[in-house]
PADREN-933376 format. One record per residue (C-alpha): residue number from 1; residue in one letter; x, y, z. Coordinates in steps of 0.5 Angstrom, whole numbers. Layout:
+-----+---------+-------+-------+-------+
| num | residuo |    xx |    yy |    zz |
+-----+---------+-------+-------+-------+
| NUM |       A |     X |     Y |     Z |
...
+-----+---------+-------+-------+-------+
// end
This chain:
+-----+---------+-------+-------+-------+
| num | residuo |    xx |    yy |    zz |
+-----+---------+-------+-------+-------+
|   1 |       M |     0 |     1 |     0 |
|   2 |       K |     6 |     4 |     2 |
|   3 |       K |     9 |     3 |    -5 |
|   4 |       I |     3 |     6 |    -8 |
|   5 |       I |     2 |    12 |    -5 |
|   6 |       L |     9 |    14 |    -6 |
|   7 |       L |     8 |    12 |   -14 |
|   8 |       L |     2 |    16 |   -14 |
|   9 |       L |     6 |    22 |   -11 |
|  10 |       L |    12 |    21 |   -15 |
|  11 |       I |     7 |    22 |   -22 |
|  12 |       L |     3 |    27 |   -19 |
|  13 |       L |     8 |    31 |   -17 |
|  14 |       P |    11 |    36 |   -21 |
|  15 |       G |    17 |    34 |   -25 |
|  16 |       I |    23 |    39 |   -23 |
|  17 |       S |    26 |    41 |   -29 |
|  18 |       E |    34 |    38 |   -29 |
|  19 |       A |    39 |    38 |   -35 |
|  20 |       A |    46 |    35 |   -37 |
|  21 |       C |    51 |    40 |   -38 |
|  22 |       D |    51 |    39 |   -45 |
|  23 |       D |    43 |    39 |   -46 |
|  24 |       P |    41 |    46 |   -49 |
|  25 |       L |    40 |    52 |   -44 |
|  26 |       T |    32 |    54 |   -43 |
|  27 |       D |    27 |    56 |   -38 |
|  28 |       G |    28 |    54 |   -31 |
|  29 |       V |    33 |    48 |   -32 |
|  30 |       D |    39 |    47 |   -26 |
|  31 |       Y |    46 |    47 |   -30 |
|  32 |       T |    50 |    47 |   -23 |
|  33 |       N |    57 |    46 |   -23 |
|  34 |       C |    57 |    45 |   -31 |
|  35 |       R |    64 |    47 |   -34 |
|  36 |       F |    61 |    50 |   -41 |
|  37 |       S |    65 |    51 |   -47 |
|  38 |       D |    69 |    58 |   -47 |
|  39 |       G |    68 |    63 |   -53 |
|  40 |       Q |    60 |    61 |   -54 |
|  41 |       D |    55 |    66 |   -57 |
|  42 |       L |    49 |    65 |   -53 |
|  43 |       Q |    46 |    72 |   -55 |
|  44 |       G |    38 |    72 |   -55 |
|  45 |       S |    39 |    66 |   -50 |
|  46 |       Y |    31 |    65 |   -45 |
|  47 |       L |    34 |    62 |   -39 |
|  48 |       P |    29 |    65 |   -34 |
|  49 |       N |    28 |    62 |   -27 |
|  50 |       S |    35 |    58 |   -28 |
|  51 |       N |    40 |    55 |   -23 |
|  52 |       L |    48 |    57 |   -26 |
|  53 |       S |    50 |    56 |   -19 |
|  54 |       F |    58 |    54 |   -20 |
|  55 |       A |    58 |    54 |   -27 |
|  56 |       S |    63 |    57 |   -32 |
|  57 |       F |    62 |    61 |   -37 |
|  58 |       I |    68 |    64 |   -40 |
|  59 |       Q |    68 |    70 |   -45 |
|  60 |       V |    61 |    68 |   -46 |
|  61 |       N |    57 |    73 |   -50 |
|  62 |       F |    50 |    73 |   -46 |
|  63 |       D |    48 |    80 |   -49 |
|  64 |       K |    41 |    81 |   -50 |
|  65 |       S |    39 |    75 |   -46 |
|  66 |       I |    33 |    74 |   -41 |
|  67 |       M |    36 |    71 |   -35 |
|  68 |       M |    31 |    74 |   -30 |
|  69 |       T |    30 |    71 |   -23 |
|  70 |       S |    36 |    66 |   -25 |
|  71 |       N |    42 |    64 |   -19 |
|  72 |       L |    49 |    65 |   -22 |
|  73 |       S |    52 |    64 |   -16 |
|  74 |       F |    59 |    63 |   -15 |
|  75 |       G |    60 |    61 |   -22 |
|  76 |       T |    66 |    64 |   -27 |
|  77 |       F |    64 |    70 |   -32 |
|  78 |       P |    70 |    73 |   -33 |
|  79 |       E |    71 |    77 |   -39 |
|  80 |       S |    63 |    75 |   -41 |
|  81 |       T |    58 |    80 |   -44 |
|  82 |       F |    52 |    81 |   -41 |
|  83 |       I |    49 |    88 |   -45 |
|  84 |       R |    42 |    89 |   -46 |
|  85 |       A |    41 |    82 |   -42 |
|  86 |       N |    36 |    82 |   -36 |
|  87 |       L |    37 |    80 |   -30 |
|  88 |       Y |    32 |    82 |   -26 |
|  89 |       E |    33 |    79 |   -19 |
|  90 |       S |    38 |    75 |   -21 |
|  91 |       I |    43 |    72 |   -15 |
|  92 |       L |    50 |    73 |   -17 |
|  93 |       V |    52 |    72 |   -11 |
|  94 |       G |    61 |    71 |   -10 |
|  95 |       G |    62 |    70 |   -18 |
|  96 |       N |    67 |    71 |   -22 |
|  97 |       F |    65 |    77 |   -26 |
|  98 |       E |    72 |    80 |   -27 |
|  99 |       K |    72 |    84 |   -34 |
| 100 |       A |    65 |    83 |   -35 |
| 101 |       N |    61 |    88 |   -39 |
| 102 |       F |    53 |    89 |   -37 |
| 103 |       S |    52 |    95 |   -41 |
| 104 |       G |    45 |    97 |   -42 |
| 105 |       A |    43 |    91 |   -37 |
| 106 |       N |    37 |    91 |   -33 |
| 107 |       M |    40 |    90 |   -26 |
| 108 |       T |    34 |    91 |   -22 |
| 109 |       R |    35 |    88 |   -15 |
| 110 |       V |    41 |    84 |   -17 |
| 111 |       D |    44 |    81 |   -11 |
| 112 |       F |    52 |    81 |   -12 |
| 113 |       M |    55 |    80 |    -5 |
| 114 |       G |    61 |    78 |    -5 |
| 115 |       S |    62 |    78 |   -12 |
| 116 |       T |    69 |    79 |   -16 |
| 117 |       L |    67 |    87 |   -21 |
| 118 |       I |    74 |    88 |   -23 |
| 119 |       E |    74 |    92 |   -29 |
| 120 |       A |    66 |    91 |   -29 |
| 121 |       N |    62 |    96 |   -35 |
| 122 |       F |    56 |    97 |   -32 |
| 123 |       Q |    55 |   103 |   -37 |
| 124 |       N |    48 |   106 |   -36 |
| 125 |       A |    45 |    99 |   -34 |
| 126 |       N |    40 |   100 |   -29 |
| 127 |       L |    43 |    97 |   -22 |
| 128 |       M |    37 |   100 |   -18 |
| 129 |       E |    37 |    97 |   -10 |
| 130 |       A |    42 |    92 |   -13 |
| 131 |       N |    46 |    89 |    -7 |
| 132 |       F |    54 |    91 |    -8 |
| 133 |       T |    56 |    89 |     0 |
| 134 |       S |    63 |    86 |     1 |
| 135 |       S |    64 |    87 |    -7 |
| 136 |       N |    70 |    87 |   -11 |
| 137 |       M |    69 |    93 |   -16 |
| 138 |       T |    77 |    96 |   -18 |
| 139 |       N |    75 |   100 |   -24 |
| 140 |       A |    68 |    99 |   -25 |
| 141 |       N |    66 |   103 |   -30 |
| 142 |       F |    59 |   105 |   -28 |
| 143 |       D |    58 |   111 |   -32 |
| 144 |       G |    50 |   113 |   -34 |
| 145 |       A |    48 |   107 |   -29 |
| 146 |       N |    43 |   108 |   -25 |
| 147 |       L |    44 |   106 |   -17 |
| 148 |       I |    38 |   110 |   -14 |
| 149 |       G |    38 |   105 |    -7 |
| 150 |       A |    43 |   100 |    -9 |
| 151 |       T |    47 |    98 |    -3 |
| 152 |       W |    53 |   100 |    -3 |
| 153 |       T |    60 |    95 |    -2 |
| 154 |       N |    61 |    99 |     6 |
| 155 |       G |    53 |    98 |     7 |
| 156 |       E |    50 |   105 |     5 |
| 157 |       T |    44 |   106 |     1 |
| 158 |       C |    45 |   110 |    -5 |
| 159 |       G |    40 |   116 |    -6 |
| 160 |       P |    35 |   119 |   -10 |
| 161 |       N |    41 |   122 |   -15 |
| 162 |       S |    46 |   117 |   -16 |
| 163 |       I |    46 |   116 |   -23 |
| 164 |       G |    53 |   114 |   -25 |
| 165 |       V |    56 |   115 |   -18 |
| 166 |       C |    53 |   112 |   -11 |
| 167 |       N |    51 |   118 |    -8 |
| 168 |       K |    49 |   118 |     0 |
+-----+---------+-------+-------+-------+
// end
């Protein structure tokens, strides 16, 4: 009887999407710990709600991709491009985004806590209410970026006139 109930529960429960590392990127899939080929062109990819934590995407093109509410925590994304990508409310905690290009990206409420953002380009990006607590942002470019309500590396909140620079 217990086996029948367990079987029915497994059939009736909504499936959780999982993918092998060689499956194509898609919505809501778990690619935790996958290492993808360096230099791939994934421009315009549709992968919202996906788990890319601990994944490696070196010099990958994510320009104009839809990645909102995805988890890129502790991932390796150096020299990758996210130009005009939508990363709304995504989690990038502890990730390596050294020399990544986020120009014009929607990064509203993105959590960068503890991330490496050395020489990253955020020119004209929307970083409203983003969290940069304890991140390394050495030589990052914020020209024209909306930093209103963002939490800066020292934990202070950027004020209402924070375009291109975090004003208290």
